[in-house]
C-alpha positions in Angstrom: -9.9 50.2 -65.4 -10.4 46.7 -66.6 -10.2 43.5 -64.5 -6.7 42.6 -65.8 -5.1 45.7 -64.3 -6.3 44.8 -60.8 -5.3 41.2 -60.9 -2.3 41.7 -58.5 -4.5 43.6 -56.1 -7.3 41.1 -56.2 -8.1 37.8 -54.5 -6.5 35.7 -57.2 -3.1 36.9 -56.5 -3.5 36.5 -52.7 -4.7 33.0 -53.2 -1.8 32.0 -55.4 0.7 33.7 -53.1 -0.8 31.9 -50.1 -0.5 28.6 -51.9 3.1 29.2 -52.8 4.0 30.2 -49.3 2.2 27.1 -47.9 4.0 24.9 -50.4 7.3 26.4 -49.4 6.6 25.7 -45.7 5.6 22.1 -46.5 8.7 21.5 -48.6 10.9 23.2 -46.0 9.4 21.1 -43.2 9.9 17.9 -45.2 13.6 18.7 -45.7 14.1 19.5 -42.1 12.3 16.4 -41.0 14.4 14.3 -43.4 17.5 15.8 -41.9 16.4 14.7 -38.4 15.7 11.2 -39.8 19.1 10.9 -41.4 20.8 12.1 -38.3 18.9 9.6 -36.2 19.8 6.8 -38.6 23.5 7.7 -38.5 23.4 7.8 -34.7 21.7 4.3 -34.6 24.4 2.9 -37.0 27.2 4.4 -35.0 25.7 3.1 -31.7 25.4 -0.4 -33.1 28.9 -0.3 -34.5 30.2 0.6 -31.0 28.0 -2.1 -29.5 29.6 -4.7 -31.7 33.0 -3.7 -30.4 31.8 -3.8 -26.8 30.3 -7.3 -27.4 33.7 -8.4 -28.7 35.4 -7.0 -25.7 33.0 -9.0 -23.5 33.9 -12.3 -25.2 36.9 -13.2 -22.9 34.5 -13.0 -19.9 31.9 -15.2 -21.7 34.7 -17.8 -22.2 35.8 -17.6 -18.6 32.3 -18.2 -17.4 31.7 -21.3 -19.6 30.7 -24.4 -17.8 33.0 -26.7 -19.8 30.3 -28.5 -21.9 30.6 -28.9 -25.6 27.3 -27.1 -26.0 28.6 -24.1 -24.1 31.8 -24.0 -26.2 29.7 -24.2 -29.4 27.4 -21.4 -28.3 30.3 -19.2 -27.3 32.2 -19.7 -30.5 29.0 -19.1 -32.6 28.4 -15.9 -30.6 32.0 -14.7 -31.2 31.7 -15.5 -34.9 28.5 -13.5 -35.1 30.1 -10.6 -33.4 33.2 -10.8 -35.7 30.8 -10.7 -38.7 29.1 -7.6 -37.3 32.4 -5.9 -36.8 33.3 -6.6 -40.5 29.8 -5.4 -41.5 30.1 -2.1 -39.7 33.7 -1.6 -40.9 32.4 -1.9 -44.5 29.3 0.2 -43.9 31.3 3.0 -42.3 33.9 2.9 -45.0 31.2 3.4 -47.6 28.8 5.8 -45.9 30.6 7.6 -43.1 33.2 10.3 -43.2 36.6 8.7 -43.8 38.0 9.9 -40.5 35.2 7.9 -38.7 35.8 4.9 -40.9 39.6 5.0 -40.1 38.9 5.5 -36.4 36.5 2.5 -36.3 39.1 0.3 -38.0 41.6 1.4 -35.4 39.1 0.5 -32.6 38.5 -2.9 -34.1 42.3 -3.6 -34.5 42.8 -2.6 -30.9 39.9 -4.7 -29.7 41.2 -7.7 -31.6 44.7 -7.3 -30.1 43.4 -6.9 -26.6 40.4 -9.2 -26.5 42.0 -11.7 -28.8 44.8 -12.3 -26.4 42.4 -12.4 -23.5 40.2 -14.9 -25.3 43.2 -17.2 -25.8 44.1 -17.0 -22.1 40.4 -17.6 -21.2 40.1 -20.7 -23.4 43.3 -22.1 -21.7 41.9 -21.5 -18.2 39.8 -24.1 -16.5 36.0 -23.8 -17.1 34.0 -22.3 -14.3 32.5 -25.1 -12.2 31.2 -23.2 -9.2 28.9 -20.2 -9.0 31.3 -18.2 -6.8 33.9 -18.1 -9.5 31.5 -16.6 -12.1 32.3 -12.9 -11.2 35.8 -12.8 -12.6 37.7 -10.4 -10.5 40.7 -9.8 -12.8 39.8 -7.4 -15.6 41.5 -7.8 -19.0 43.3 -4.8 -20.3 41.4 -2.7 -22.7 43.4 0.5 -22.5 44.1 0.7 -26.3 40.5 0.0 -27.2 39.1 2.5 -24.7 41.4 5.2 -26.0 40.5 4.5 -29.6 36.8 4.4 -28.6 37.0 7.8 -26.9 38.2 9.4 -30.1 35.7 7.5 -32.3 32.7 8.4 -30.2 33.8 12.1 -30.2 34.0 12.0 -34.0 30.7 10.3 -34.3 29.0 12.8 -31.9 30.4 15.7 -34.0 29.2 14.1 -37.2 25.7 13.5 -35.8 25.3 17.0 -34.5 27.0 18.9 -37.3 25.0 19.8 -40.4 26.1 17.8 -43.4 27.3 19.3 -46.6 27.4 16.2 -48.7 
């Protein structure tokens, strides 16, 4: 029996087989790890998109708590402008990268937020500035029923997307 007939039974084959199995584990581990990274990245984007909506919904309270100075007015309007820019950014990002159902739901949330918080901001700007500390905690809450309902649906869809394996 020559050495070529026993190649499969020898150490050479075992070494090659071990290397192939090891490589498969490394490649498999890499793909699993990348899946976790992508899922975490999606979750962070979704969280920041929702955060932008929540900041927009907080804007009427910022306006109500202003002190009446021109500087405060400028800071508030700049902040609201930044938030509006982030809302547009996340709408575009989700319409490009997220499932279309999530992109549509986010647009619905933003529309509801603009309707509810927009009207509340107008009313807040028309109200007198807060001059005394005891008036800072605004007792009357602005309506956000539409926004909260749309957010509930959106967060449910986002959660399902993050925890469901992707087939894209």
